[in-house]
N, C-alpha and C positions, 0 to 999 in steps of 0.2 A: 557340340556347338549349343544345343538347347540348354545345358548346363551353365555355360558361361553367360547366356543371355539372362537367364533366370537369376543369377548372381549378381550380374550388372544392374539389374532391375531392384533387387533388394538393397544394394549399397546406395544408389540413387534416391531411393526411397527414404533410407535412414539420413543421408546427407541433407536432403530436403526437409526433413522433419528438424533435424538439428538447426538448421538456418532458420527455419520458422519460429523456433523457440527463442533463438538468439534474437530475432527481430521484435518479438513482442516486449521483452525487456528494454531492448534498444530504444523503443519508441518513447518510453517513460523516463528516459535518462534525465529530463527536466526535473524530475522530483529529486535527485541527488543534491546533497548540500545541506547548510544548515538554514533553518526558516525561524522567523521570530514573530510573536504577535504579543499584544498586552491583553491581558485578562484582570477580572476583579481579583484574582490571587496573586497577580505580579506577571512579569514576563514569562511567557511559556516559548519553549525552543523545541524544535522537532528536527533531528538530523538523521539523513539517509546515507547509507554508503552502500556501495555494491560489495557483496560478500563472494559471488560467482557469476557465472553467464546467466543463470536462472534465478539468482536471489539477490534481493535488497534487504539491508537490515535497518530498522529505524528505531529511534528512542525518543520519548517526549519527556522533557524535564523542566522543572523551574530552578532559577536561580535565586537563593534567598541567602542574604549577607555572605556573599562568595561560596555558599555551600551549594552543591548540586543536588537536587531532590528528584529522583527518578520517578517518573509517572507511569510510563507503560514502555514495553518493548514490544516490537513489531517484526515480523518476518514477512516479507512480500515474495512469494515463492510462485514460480510458474510450473503448474502442474496439469495435465490433461487438457493443454491449450486453453487454460483459464489461469487468470492470477488469484492467488490466495494472499488474503490480508490475515495473518494469524497474530493475533494481539494478546499480550498478557498485561493486565492492568493492577498494579499495586493497590492490594486490598479489596479486590473483586474476584469473584468467581474462585474463591481459593487460589489465586494467582495462577489458575490454569489456563492456558491458552484458547482462544474462542477464534473460529475459522469463519471469516466472511469471504465469499466468492465473488469475483468480478462478474458483472454483466459483459456482454459483448462489447469489445473495445473497437468502436467505429471511429471515435475521434480520440487519438492518443493523448489530447491535451485535457480530457475529461475522464476520470476514473470513478467508478461507482462499484462498491462492494456491499453484499447483502448477506444477513443470516436473519431470516423471519422468525426463527424460534428463539432468537436471544432476547433477554429481558429489555434492555436498553443499552445501546442504540440497535436498531435493526439494519440501519444503512449508515455507510461512511463513504463520503466523496471528496474528491480533490478536483478542482477546477483551476488549471493554469490561466492566469490572467494577463500574463506578460513575461518577459524575460526574467524579471525577478519578483514577481507577485504571484500569490495563489490564494484560492479560497477553499478551505476545508469546512466539512459540515457533517455533524453526526445527527440522525434523525430516527423517528420512529414512535411507537406507542409507549407512553409513560404514564402510569397511573390511570390508565382508560382515556388518556387524551393524546392526539397528535403533539409532538414536540420536537423542536430541533435548535441547534446551537451552532453558530457559524464562527470561523476564524478567519480573519483576513491576515495573511502572513507575507512577510517581506523576507527575501533571500539574503543571508549574510554573507556567505561563501559557497 
């Protein structure tokens, strides 16, 4: 009887843990799709897809004369009850991935990822502004001064 009770508690614990992981990525499904913004370099696109229950994949790219120029690739992975924004940027950091860890997600319409030891940015954020708009921002210290760059984006699909 005691063994069955312990086994039941273990099974319930694992099921609860799996459900909680499912819920964190479920809360940020608003990020999925293709987003567009205009920059001084042209139109920048960011596309997010679900890879599995605990991971989104993203890519940022420019379209130039019908050519797609990949800017960065991102994995948004849930690990240890935190979201990890793992980004590889073309021609930066030898194209090795850099891991930014989420702050506690109290408001699922606002995501903040930090890596204080990274050169720039040290913070990446997304704020849902409506059904089809968001504001993304990179910020941190750059050449000894606080710097930030914002991107107002509209959802295409």
